[in-house]
N, C-alpha and C positions, 0 to 999 in steps of 0.2 A: 789424604792430603787434598787440599783444594788446589788444582793445577792450572787455574785459569784466571789468575789475577794479574792484569797488566803485563801479560806475557803470552807469546804465541808458541813457545817451545815447552816441552816437557821431558822429564827424565824418568827412567824406569827404576823402580825399587823392587828388590827381590827379597821376599820374606820367607824365612824358613821356620815353619811352625814347630818343627820337632825340637829345635834348640832355642826357640823363642828369641831369635835375633833377626836383625835387619842388616843385610849386607849391601853396601853400595860403595863402589870404587875402593874396595878393600878395607873399608872402615867398618868396624863392628860396634853396634850400639845395642843397648838393651831394649827390646821391643815390649811395650806395655800392652796395648790393645788397639783395635781399630773400631771406628764408630759406624761402619757400614756405609759411609758416604764418601769414601776416598780420603778422609782425614785420618792420618795415623799419628797417634800420640806416642812419642818415644822419650826415653830418658837416657842421655849419654852417660858414659861411665865416669867422665871427668869434664871439667870446663874446657880443657884443651880439645877433647874429642868433640865437644859441642860446637866450639868455634870452627874447628875444621869441617865439621858436618855442615854447618851453615854456609861455609865458603864454597862447598861443592854443590850446593843447591840454591843458586841465586834466583832461579826462575820458578821455584816452588813457592806456593803461597805462604807457607808458614812452617816453621820447625819449632815445636812447642816443648819447652822444658817445664815439667810440672813437678812439684814436690811430691814426695812419697805419700803424704796425707791425702792427695787427690787422685791417687792411682785407681781407686775403686769408684770414682764419681761417674756420672752419666756422660754421654758424648756431647761435644760442642758443635753447634751449627752456626754458620756465618753466611752473610749475603751482603752484596753491595746495595745499600738502600738508595743512594743518590750518586750518580756518576759525576765525573769532573766537569761535565758540561751543564750540570743542574737537572738532569733527567731523572725523574722518580721511577724506580724499578718496581712496578706494581706486581708483576708476576712473581718477582723474587721475594717480596715480603709476604705475599699470600702463601707461597710454598714454605717460607720460613716459619710462619705462624702454624702451619699444619704440622711441621716437623717437631716443633717444641710444644705443640698442643697449648698454645697461648690462650685460645678462646675459653678453655676450661678454668682459667685462673680467676675470672671475675675481676674484683678489685685488688686481689692479692698478687700484685706484681710491682716491680720497681724498674725505673729506667735510669741508667747511669751513662753519662757522656763525658768525654774528655776533650779539652781544647788547650792549645798552647802553641809555642813557636815550632816551626818546622825542625825536624831532626832533634827534638828535645827528649826522645825516648818515650813518647806517649804509647805507642803500640807495644813496646817492650813492657812497660808498666802494666798495661791491661792484660797482657798474656800471662804475666806472672801473678797478677793480683786475682784475676777471675778465671784463669785457665782457658782463655780464648785462643784463637788461632789467627790473629791478625798478622799481616805481613810486616816484618821488621826491616829496618835499614841495614844494608850490607856495608859494614864499616870499612871493609877491605876495598870497596869500590868508590869510596868517597862519600861525602855528605850531600845527599840530594833528596828530592821529594819521593817518599815511599807510598804514603796513603793519598789517594786521589778521591775526592768526593767524601761521602760518609758511608762507613761500613757498620754493620750491626752483627752481633753474635750473642748467644745466650751463655750465661755463666754456668759453671758446673760446680755442684756441691754447695750451693748457697740457697737458702730458703728465706723469703719466698722467691718465686721465679724472677730473676734479674736479667734485664736486657742491657747490653753495653753497646754504646755507639762510639766509634773511633772517627773523629773529625779530621779533615785535612788541616795540616799545620798552617799557622799564620806566618806572615812575614817571609814567604818563600820567594826565591829568586825566579822560579818558574812562572809565577803569575805577575811578578813585577811590582814596582812600588805603587803604581796607580790602580792596579786591578784588585781592589779590596771589596768589591761587591759580593763575591761569593763568601768571603770571610764573614761579612756582616750577616748575610743570609743564613749561613750555617750556624752562626752563633745564636741568632734569633730562633732558629729551628730547634737548637739544643735546649734553650731556655724554655721554649713552649712545650716540649714533650718530655723533658727530663725532670726527675725528682732530685737527682744529685748531679752536679757538674764539677768534674775534676779539672782544676786549672794547673797545668804543669808549668813550672817556672824554675829557673836556675837560682841557686842560692846566692851567687855573686851579683845577681841583678837587684837584690833587695837593697833599698836605700838609694838607688840611682834614679836620677830624674828622667833620663832617656833610656831606661832599661827596656828590654824587649817585652816585658809584661805590661808596661804602661799602655801602649796602644790596644792591647788585648782587653785590659780592664775597661778602658774607655769604650771600646766596641760593645762589651757586654752590657755596660750600664746604659749606653745610648739606645741600643736595641730594646732594652728592658722598658724604656719609656714608650715604645710602640705597642706594648701590651696594655690594653685598657684596664684590666684587672689581673695582674700577673699572679701566677700560682706561687706559693711559698717555696722557693728553691734553695737547696743547700749548696753553697759554694765551698768546695773542699780544695784549698790551696795545697798542692803537693810541691814541697821544696826539694829539688833534686840536687844531688852531689853536695850534701850538707858538709860544711866545714867544721872547724873546732868551736865556732861561735855557738853557744847554747841556744836551743829553740826558744827559751824564755826571753832571750834578748832579741831574737829575730822577729818573733810574733808581734810585739808592739809596734815595731817599725813598719811591718807589713800592714797591720791594721790601720796605722796612721796614713800610710800611702793610699790605702783603699778608701779611707774616709775622704781624703783630699780629692781623689778622683771622683767620688760620688758627689761631693759638693760642687765640683767644677762642671759637672754634666748638666746642661740645661734641662729643666723639668717642666712639665705642664703645670698650669695654675693649681690643679687639684692636688698635685703632689709636691707643691713648692717646699713645704716644711716636713715632708714625710721622712722619717729616719731610714737608714739603710736596713735596719733589722726588720722593718715591716715587709721588705721584699726578699731579703736573703738571710739565711743562717750561715754565718762565716765560720769555717773550721780550718785549722792549719795543721799540717803534718809534714815531717821532714824525713827524707830517705837518703841513705848513703849512696855512694857512687856504685853503679851496677858493674862497671868494668874493673874498678880497683878493689871494691869490697863486696864481691858478689854474695858471699855467704851471709854477711851482715845485712845486705840489701834484701836478701830473701827472707831473713828472719823478720825484718821490719815490715815487709810486704805481707807476710803471714799474719803478723799482729794486726796490720791494717785490715786485712781480709775479714777478721772476726767482727769488725764494726759494721760490715755490710750484711751480716746475718740478722734477719728480722729488722731490716732498716726502716720499714714502714710502721713498725709498732711504736706506740707512745714511748718517747725517750730515744728512739733510734735516730739515725742520720736524717731521715725524711719523715719523722713521726708527725710533724704538723703540716704536711703537704695539703694542698687544696685543689679542687677541680679535677679530680682524677677521672680519666675516661675508662670505662670498662674494657677489659682486655679484648673482647670480641670486636670492639670498635676501634682498636688501636691502628689497624691498617688504614682504614678510611680516614681516621682523624689525622694521621701523619701525612697522608696524601693531600688532604685538603689544606692543612697548615702550610705545607711547602708550596702549594699552588698560590695561596694568598700571598706568601712571602715573595715568590717569584714575580707576581704581578705588582709588587711594591705597594701593597695596601697595608693599612693598619690592621693588626690582628687582635680581634676582640675575643679573648679566650672564653669568657662566660657564654657569649653568643655561639662561639665555636663548639663549646661543650653541648649546648642545646642542639646545635646543628648535627653534631655527631650522634647524639642520642636520637634525634629525629630520623636520621638516615638508617642507623643501626636497628632501631626499634621497628622501622618500616620494613627493613629487610627480614627481621625475625617474623614480623606479622605476615609478610608475603610468603615466607617459607611455611609457616603454619597454615596459611590459607591454601597454598598449593598442596600441602600434606593432607589437609582435610578433603580437598577435591579428589585426591588420588586414593583416599581411604576406601578400601574395598567394601566395608560395611555400609558406608554412606552411598556408594555407587549402587549397591544392591537395593538399598532402601529407596533411593531416588527412582530407580527403574521400576521397582515393584509398585510404588505409589501411583504410577501413571496408569496402571491397569486396573486398580481397584483399591478399596480400603485395606489398611494394614492394622491388625490388632496391636496395641501398645506403641503406636507410631510416635506419640509425644514423648514417652519415656526413653525410647531408643535414641531419638534425635537429641534430646536434652543431654543424655550421657555423652554423645559424640561431641557436642559443643562444649561441654564442661571440660572434657579431656583436652581439646584444642586450646582453649583459653588458659588452662592451668599450665600447659607446656610453654605458652608465650610468657606468662608471668615468671616462670622459673628461669627463662633465658634472659629476660629483659629486666630482672630485678635490680641490677646495679646501675642502670641508667637513670637520668633525671626523672623524678617522679611525675612531674607534670606531663613531660613528653611521653613517658611510658603509659600513663593513664589515657592520654589522648589517642595514642596509637592503638591501645587496647580497645578503646571505644570504636575506632575506625575498623579494626579487625572484626569486632563484634557486629558492627553494622554490615560489613561485607558478608560475613557469615550469615547474618539474618537475611540479607538480600539473596544469598545463594539458596538458602533453605526455604525462603518464603514461597517460591513456586510449588515446592513439594507440599508445604503446609496448605497452600490454597487448593492444590489438587486433592489432598486428603479431605479438606472441607467440602470441596466440590463433589467428591464421591458420596459423602454423607448427605449433602443437600439433594443431589440427584436421586439417590436411593430413597430418601424421605419423600421427595416429590412423586416418584413412581408409586411408592406405597400409598400416598394420598389419592392418586388417580385411581388406583385399583380399588381402594376402600370406598371411595366416593361413587364410582360406577356401580359397585355392588349394592351400596345403599340405595341409589336411585332405582336400580333394577328391582330391588326388593319392595319398592312402593313407598319408601320413606319420603317425606316432604323435602323439597329442594333446600330450603333454608335450614331445617333441622339437620339434614344429612351433612351439609357443608360445615356447620358449626361443630358437630361431633367429630368429624374427620379432622378438622383443623386442630382441635384440642389434643387429640390422640397423637397426631404426627409431630406437632411442635414439641411435645414432651419427649418423644422418642429422639428428636434431633438434639435437644439439649443434653440428653444423656450420652449420646454418641460423641458430642463435641468435647467432653471432658477427657476423652482418650487421646486426642490429637493436640492438646495444648502443650506448648513448649515452655519449660520452667524459666529459662533465661529471658524470654520475651514477655512483653506486656500486651501481646496481641489478644484481642478478644474476638469472639465469634458473632458479635452483634450484627455486623454488616452482612455476614452470610445468612444469619437468621432473618434479617430484614429482607434479603433477596429471596429467601425461601418463602417468606410470607407474601411477597409480591408475586412470586411465581404461582403460589397457590391461589391467590386472589385473581390473578390473570387467568388461571385455568378455570376457576369457577365462573368468571365473567365470560370466558370463551364458551363454556358449556351452556350457560344461560343464553348467551347471544345466539349460539347455534340452534338451540331448541326453539327460541323465539323466532329466529329467522326461518326455520323450517315451518313453524306454525304460520307465520306471516306469508310465506311463499305459497303454502297450500290454500290459504284464503284468497290470495291474489290470483292464483290459478283458477279458483272457482269463479271469482268475479270476471276474469278475462273470458272464461268459457260462457258465462251467463250474459255478457254484454257485447262482446265483439261481433258475433254473428247477427244478433237482432238489430244492433245499431247500423251495421252495414246494410242490412236488408231495408231498414226504414229509410236510410239516406238514398238508397238506390231507387226506391219508389217515392221520391220526395214530393210532398204535397203540403197542404195547409196544416195537416195533423201530424206532420213528421216530428217536429221538436216537442210538442206536448207528449207524444208517445214516448220519445226518448227520455224526457224528464220523469215520466211515470215509471219507466223501466229502471232508470238509474236509482230512483228513490227506493223502489221495492227491493232490488237486489242489494243495495248498500245496507239497508236496514237489516236484512237477513244475515249478511256477512258480519256486520258489526256485533250483532247479538251473539253469534257463536264465538267470535274472536274474543270478546270481552269475557265470556265465561271461561275460555281456555287460559287467559292471562291470570286469572285469579289464583292459579296454582303456583305462580312464580313469586309470590309475596312481594309484589311491586307496590310502590307508592301510587297514590291516586293520580298525581300529576303525570308521572311517566306512562301510566296506563291510558289516560286520556290522550296523551300525545301520540301514542301508538295507534289508538282508535282513529284519531284525526288523520294520521298518516294513511291509514287504510281507506278512509273516506276520500282523501285527496287522490289516492291511487285510482279509485273507481272513477272519479270525475276526470282525472287525467287520461284514463284509458278511453273514455268516451270522446274527450276532446282530441286525443291523438288519432282515434279512428276517423273522427269528422275531418280533421286536417288531411289525413291520408286520402280520404274520398274527395276532398276539395282539390287535391292535386290531380285527380283524374276527372274533373268536372267536364272538361271538353269532350272526352270520350263518352261520358254519360249523356251529355247533351246530344251528341251526334247519334248515339244509339236510340235515345228516345225519339228524336226527330225521324230517324229511319223507320222505327217501329210504327209511329203514327202516320207518316207520309206514305209508306209503302204497303200498309195493311189497312183493311177496312175495319169497321166496328166489330166484325166477327173474327178479327185477327187473321183473316184470309189475305193472301197476296193480292194487291190491287192491280187490275188490268185497265189500262188507259184506253177506253173505247171511244172517248170523245165526249161523253156525257158528264164527266166529272168536272167539278169546279176546282181546278188546281190552285188557284189563288187562295181560296178559302181553306183548302186542305193545308197548304203551306203555312198560312197564318196560324191555324190551329196547332200544327206541329211545332212551330216556332214559339208560340205562347207556352206550350208545355215545357219546352226546353228552357225558356226564360224563367218559368216557375222553378225548375230544378236549379238554375243558377242563383235565384234569389234565396232559395232555401240553404244553399251551400255557401252563401256569401258571409254568414256570421254564425257564431255559436250562440245558441239561445237556451242556456241551462239555468238561468237565474230568475226566470219569471215569464210573464206573458209575452207574446210576439207583438210588442208595441212599436217596433221599428217600421219604417216605410220603405224598406229596400225594394220590395216587389213593385210598389207603385212607382218608385223612382225609375226602376229598370223598364217598366212598361211605358212610361212617358218618354224616356230617353231612347229606347231601342225599338219598341213596337210602333209608337206614334211619332217617330222622328220625322220632321219635315224634309222629305227627300224625293217625293214623287209628284207633288202638286206643281202647278205652274208658278206659284209664288214661293217656291222652296228656297230660292237663292236669297230673296229679301228677308225671309223669316230666319234663315240661318245666321243672318247678320245681327238681327235684333234680339234673338233668344239666347239665353245662357245655357251652356251644356251642363246638366246636373251631374254628369259623371266625371267632370273635370276636377276631381278631388282625390285625395289619398285616404280619406276616411268617410265613414257613414255617419249621418246625424244620429245621435242618441245611442251610438254603438262605440264602446271603448276599443282602442287598438288591440288590447289583449284578447278580445273576443272576435276580432275581424279575421276572417280566413281569406277573403278575396276582396280587395279594395275596389272602389268604383272605377279607377283607371284600368285595373286588371280586368274587371268585368267588361268594359268597353272593348278592350283588346281581344278578350276571349270571344265576345259576340261577333266582332269583325272576322276573326278567324273561323268561327262557326259558320257564319253566313257564306264565307268564301268556299268552305269545304262542302257545304250542303247545296250550293247553287247548281252544281253539276247534276245532282239528282233531280232538281226541279227542271232544269233545262232538258234533261233526258226524258222526263215525263211529258213535257210539252212537245218535244220532238216525236215521241211515241204516239201521242194523241193526234198530232197533225198527220203523221204517216198513216195512222189507222183511218183517218178521215179520207186521205187520198186513195187509199186502197179500196175503200167502200164506195167511192163515187167515180165510176168510169165514164159516165156521160159528160159531154161538154156542156157548157152553160146554154140556157134556152136561146139566148141571142145568137149563139154560134150555130145552133141547130136551124134557126130561122134563116140565117145567112146562107147556110149550106143548101137549104131547100130552094131558096130564091136564086142563088147564084149557080147552083148545080142542076137546075131543071133541064137545061139543054143537054148536058152530059147524061143525065138519067134517061132522057128520051132516046139518046143515041144508043145507050146500052140495051134499051128495050127493043130498038129496031135491029141490033146486031148482037145476038146471044154469045157470039165467040168472045167478045170482050169480057163477058162474065167469067168465062173459063180462065182467061189470062189473069184476071184480077184474083180469082180464087187461088190459082197456083202461086201468084205473088204473095198473097196473104199467108199461105202455108209456109213459104220460104221465110218470110219475115218473122212469123211466129216461131219457127224452129230456131232462127238466129237469136231471137229474144230470149228463148229458153236457154239455149246453149251458152250465150254470152252473159246471161244474168245482168241485163242492162240496168235494171232498177237497183240491184245490189251494188253495181259498180259506181253509180252516181250517188250512192248514199253518203260517201265520204267527200263529195265535192265534184264540181264539173270537170276541172282540170285533171285530177287524178283519174276520173272515170274515162275521159277521152284518151288519156295515155294508155290506160289498161286495155280499152277496147281496140285501140289501134294495133296493139301488139298481138291481140288474140283474133282479130277479124279474119285475116287471110287463112291462118291454120284452121279456123272453124269452117270456112267455106270449103276448103279442100277436104276436110274430113266428111262433110255432108255429101259432097259429090262422090267421094269414094264409097260411102255407104250406099248411096243410091245405085251406083254401078254394080255393087255386089248384090243388092237385092234384085236387080234386073236379071242377073245371070242365074239366080236360084230357080228351080222348077216350081211350078204353080202347085200350091197345096190343095188337099181335098176340100177344104173349106175356103173357097175363094173370098167369101165375105169377110173373113177375119184376117186375111193376109195383110191388108194395109196396116191394121192395128198392130199385128205382130211385127211387121217390118219396122214400123216406127218405134216400137218398144225396144227392138234389138238395136236400133240406131242410137237410142238414148242410152241404153245400158252399156253399149260397147264404146262409148265415147270416153275412154280412159286416157286417150292420147292427147286430149285437149288440156289446157292449163288447169291448175289445181282448183282455182275458184269456180270455174265452170263445172268441173267434175263434181265438186262438193254440192253445188246447187242441184245438179241432176239427181244425185243420190238422195238429197233431202226431198225432192219431189217424189221419188220412187217410194220412199218410206211413208209419205203422206197420201194425199189425194192424187189419183192418177191423172196428172196433167200432161204426161209425156206424149200422148197420142192426140193429134189434132182432131181426129175423127171422133174420139170420145168426147172431146170438148163440144163438138157439134151435138 
C-alpha cells in the first residue's frame, strides 16, 4: 500500500502468509498478492467487508478491489505527477518510468486521463476500470476533495502499456468559485498529453443548461483553442448513475449539448468553421450506480475495459491519434508542457514534439557519446596510437563507430525523423572530432616513419657516390609509394577524410630536408672558400696598410684580384655537382667575390680605426731612430726641425693612404696633396700668418673628399684635421724632450764661460790675482773651499735638482743642505781618528771614496746620484779629478 498520500499517519497491516489472509482490527479479507512496493492488492469476501475495511483505513492511500480476472496481472505503480500547488514531480516520474519500464515501449503506449466534478467517483471508476490504486473518497466522512493535483498510475493487464492520470475534480469548494486557474491548466495538460480523456458526469445533468458538466466542457474546448495544432483526442463521456432512460435517448441530447458548447466557444480565424470531429472523437458510455448496483457496475466496467485493449490500433479508441511522443521522451515532454502551461503561454504541440525529439535525441546522442568515450577498446586504441602505428587501425575504429551509431538509431527511431537525423549527424561529427586526433596521430606516425626512411635512404645514396639530384628523385619516388600504401590501413569508412594533406606535408618535409642538405653542403663549401680567402687576404692586407706608401693600394688590388680568381675557379667547379641553374651559380660566385672585397674593405676600415696609433708609431720610429734604425742620441749636431718634418710627412702619408678605399682603379684622388697643403704647409709660423688665415679657405673644412664617394671614405677631411691636431699634440712632447736633451748636452759639454766673461775676469781680477801670488796661504784656503763646494755639488746633485725647475730645486736643496753638511763633517771626523795607512798617498782617495759610499743616510735623490757615479766614471774623489 502507498501510505503517504495527503496523510502523515499510517497504520500497520499484519499478513499471515500461511493462511493467505490479512488481519486488521479483527477483520479478515482474502489476501491476493503484494507488488513489492508496499501496495497490497486485496479482495474482500463481500461488499460489506469491503466497506468496513475502507472505513478502518481512512489514511491509507488506496484499498483496491479487483475482479477475479485481474488476480494474476502485474503490479500497479502510482505517483503524484503534479501536486496541488502546481509543482511538477520530476524525480517521481523518473522513478515511475523506471518501475514500469516505459522507455522500452517506444510508440506502443497510451495515456488515459479523467476529469469531472469533484466527488463524482473518478478515482473509483479508474481503480475498477484499470486496476489502479488511486485514493478514493471516504463516504462515511462526508463529501470532500480527495485527489489533489494530478496523479499517475499504470494499468494492469492491458496491452499496450496504458498510463492513467487522475485529475483533481472541478467545481470544488476547497478552491472556491474564482480559483479556476488550476482547473484550466490541468485540463489543458490532459488534452496535450492524453490519447483518451474520460469525462465523468452525472446522468441527471444531461439536458440541463446550468449542469455541472457545462463549465467543464467549456473549459475543455477553450483550452483546446490554445493548442496550435491539437492532437486528435478521444473524448469518452462516462454517464454515471444511469437511470431508466435508455442510452439511445441520452446520447443525442448529450451530443447536441456538446455541439452547442463547441459553437459558442470563440475560435481563432484559422478554425472558424472547423467541425468538432476534426479535433475530437466523441464516445458515450453509461454506467450504473456503484453504490446501489455494484455488481452491475462492475460488469459494465469490465465490458468497458475491453475497449481499452489495443486502444491505439486502427479502429481502437485512439486509433487515429497524432503527434505521439516516444515513450523515452514522455517524462521530459510532460515536464516541458506543464512549464509552458504554468507560464500562461500558448502551447504549440508540433513545435513541442520537435523540441522533445530534439532534447531526447540529444540525450541519447550524449549517452552514446559518453559510452563511446568509456569504451575500453577505444581507450586502448587511443592510448596505443600515441606511441606508434597500429596495424588495422582504420578497420578497428570503423567498427567501433558503426556500433555506436547503430545503437543511437535503435533508440531514437521513434522520434521526429528530421530531428533524429540532425542529432545523428551531430553525434557523428562529435565522434569524428573525438577520433580525429587519433587518426591524425596514426597518419603522423606513418608520415614521420616515411620521412625517417627517406633520410636514411638519401644519406646512403649520397654516401655511395650517387649524384645529388638523381639520389633525391629516386628516394622520393620510393618513399611516397610506401606512404600511400600505409595510408590505406588507417582510413575510416564512415569519414570522407583523405590523406592528401598529410601527403603534401610529407612532400614538403622531404623537399625541406633536401633543401637543408643542399644548403648545408653548399654552406660548408662556401665557408671553406671564405676561410681560404680570409687567410689569404687578412694578413697581407694588414701588413700592406701598416707600411702605407704610394704602392699600398695597387698592391692590395693586385692581391685581391689574384686570390679572388683562384677561389672563384675552385668554387665554380665544386658547385657543378649540385645541379644548379646558371643564374643561381653565378649569384653564389658573385657573393664569394663580394665577400673577398668586403673582407679587404673591412680590414681597411679596421686599420683606419687605429690610424692615430699607426701615425704615432711611425713618427716615433722615424724621429727616434736614425737611417740605420739605431736609437738617436741628441748630441746637438742633429737638425730636429728637419727630422720632425720628415717624420710628420711620413705620418701624413699614412693618413692619406688610410683616408679612402681605392679598390676600383688608379689613385686619381688628391687626398695626399690636400693634406700636405692643409697640414704641412699651413700658415701658422710666419709673420703674416694671421692675415693669411683670414684670406685662405681651409681645404679640410668638409665632410667628403673630392672625387671620392662616401661609400669609399674611411676618414673624412674633418676627421683628418682632428686626428692631425691630436697627433701633433701627442708628439710635441717627444720633440720638446729632444730639444731639451740637445740643449742639456750642449750645456754639459761647454764648461767655460763666454770670452767676454773671461776678459772681464782677467781685467777686473788682476789685483786679486796678484794678491794671491804675493800670499800663497790664500791659495790653500781657496783650494779647501773648492773641495767642499765640489763635495756638496756631488752630494746634493744640484744640476739634477734644478732640472725640474728653479723653485722645486731650491725647495729640495733647502731641505737637504744642513743634513748633507752634518754628514760631511761627521765623515771627516771619523777619517781623522782612523790610523794612518801603509800607503799614505792613497789615503785621501780612499777616505773620500768611503765618504761617498757611506752616504746612505742622506736623502734618496742624493744617494741614487752617488751610486750612479760609482757605477760609471769615478768622480767620487776630488783628487782623482785632478
